[in-house]
C-alpha positions as CSV (number, residue, x, y, z in Angstrom):
1,X,-87.0,-81.4,-84.7
2,X,-86.7,-84.0,-82.0
3,X,-83.2,-84.7,-83.2
4,X,-82.1,-81.0,-83.0
5,X,-83.5,-80.7,-79.5
6,X,-81.5,-83.8,-78.5
7,X,-78.4,-82.5,-80.1
8,X,-78.8,-79.2,-78.2
9,X,-79.2,-81.0,-74.9
10,X,-76.3,-83.3,-75.7
11,X,-74.1,-80.2,-76.1
12,X,-75.4,-78.7,-72.9
13,X,-74.7,-82.0,-71.1
14,X,-71.2,-82.1,-72.6
15,X,-70.5,-78.6,-71.3
16,X,-71.7,-79.6,-67.9
17,X,-69.4,-82.6,-67.8
18,X,-66.5,-80.5,-68.8
19,X,-67.4,-78.0,-66.0
20,X,-67.5,-80.9,-63.6
21,X,-64.2,-82.2,-64.7
22,X,-62.7,-78.7,-64.3
23,X,-64.1,-78.5,-60.8
24,X,-62.8,-81.9,-59.9
25,X,-59.4,-81.0,-61.3
26,X,-59.5,-77.8,-59.2
27,X,-60.5,-79.7,-56.1
28,X,-57.7,-82.2,-56.5
29,X,-55.2,-79.4,-56.9
30,X,-56.5,-77.7,-53.8
31,X,-56.4,-81.0,-51.9
32,X,-52.8,-81.6,-52.9
33,X,-51.7,-78.1,-52.1
34,X,-53.4,-78.3,-48.7
35,X,-51.8,-81.6,-48.0
36,X,-48.4,-80.1,-48.8
37,X,-49.1,-77.2,-46.5
38,X,-50.0,-79.6,-43.7
39,X,-46.8,-81.6,-44.2
40,X,-44.8,-78.4,-44.2
41,X,-46.5,-77.2,-41.0
42,X,-45.9,-80.6,-39.3
43,X,-42.2,-80.4,-40.1
44,X,-42.0,-76.8,-38.8
45,X,-43.7,-77.8,-35.6
46,X,-41.4,-80.8,-35.1
47,X,-38.3,-78.6,-35.8
48,X,-39.4,-75.9,-33.4
49,X,-40.2,-78.5,-30.7
50,X,-36.7,-80.1,-31.1
51,X,-35.1,-76.6,-30.8
52,X,-37.1,-75.9,-27.6
53,X,-36.1,-79.3,-26.2
54,X,-32.4,-78.5,-26.9
55,X,-32.7,-75.1,-25.3
56,X,-34.4,-76.6,-22.2
57,X,-31.7,-79.3,-21.9
58,X,-29.0,-76.7,-22.2
59,X,-30.6,-74.5,-19.6
60,X,-31.2,-77.4,-17.3
61,X,-27.5,-78.5,-17.6
62,X,-26.4,-74.9,-16.8
63,X,-28.6,-74.7,-13.7
64,X,-27.5,-78.2,-12.5
65,X,-23.9,-77.2,-12.9
66,X,-24.5,-73.9,-10.9
67,X,-26.3,-75.9,-8.2
68,X,-23.5,-78.4,-7.9
69,X,-20.9,-75.6,-7.7
70,X,-22.9,-73.9,-5.0
71,X,-23.3,-77.2,-3.1
72,X,-19.5,-77.8,-3.2
73,X,-18.7,-74.3,-2.0
74,X,-21.2,-74.5,0.8
75,X,-20.0,-78.0,1.9
76,X,-16.4,-76.7,2.1
77,X,-17.6,-73.8,4.2
78,X,-19.5,-76.1,6.5
79,X,-16.6,-78.5,6.7
80,X,-14.2,-75.7,7.5
81,X,-16.5,-74.4,10.2
82,X,-16.8,-77.9,11.7
83,X,-13.1,-78.3,11.9
84,X,-12.8,-74.9,13.6
85,X,-15.4,-75.9,16.2
86,X,-13.8,-79.3,16.8
87,X,-10.4,-77.6,17.3
88,X,-12.0,-75.3,19.9
89,X,-13.7,-78.2,21.7
90,X,-10.5,-80.3,21.7
91,X,-8.5,-77.3,22.9
92,X,-11.0,-76.6,25.6
93,X,-10.9,-80.2,26.9
94,X,-7.1,-80.2,26.9
95,X,-7.2,-77.0,29.0
96,X,-9.7,-78.6,31.4
97,X,-7.5,-81.7,31.7
98,X,-4.4,-79.6,32.2
99,X,-6.0,-77.2,34.5
């Protein structure tokens, strides 16, 4: 009788061990799947960040070019106005000298 009880408990123990092995296998698979998802998410984040950086660089370059163009245009306008004023001043002085 003692033997049959032990045999019965041994079978239950064996079933428990198999259940634990199954749970461990499931946990390892879940861990691996999760790790793959994390790696994929990291790659997506890096790719998106690089795209944003490129977009910002392109936008910055466009704005800098526009600013440079505006500066050159305005500087030419100022220089032209300065030359006109200098001409008036020089002509005015010449008239004073002649007059």
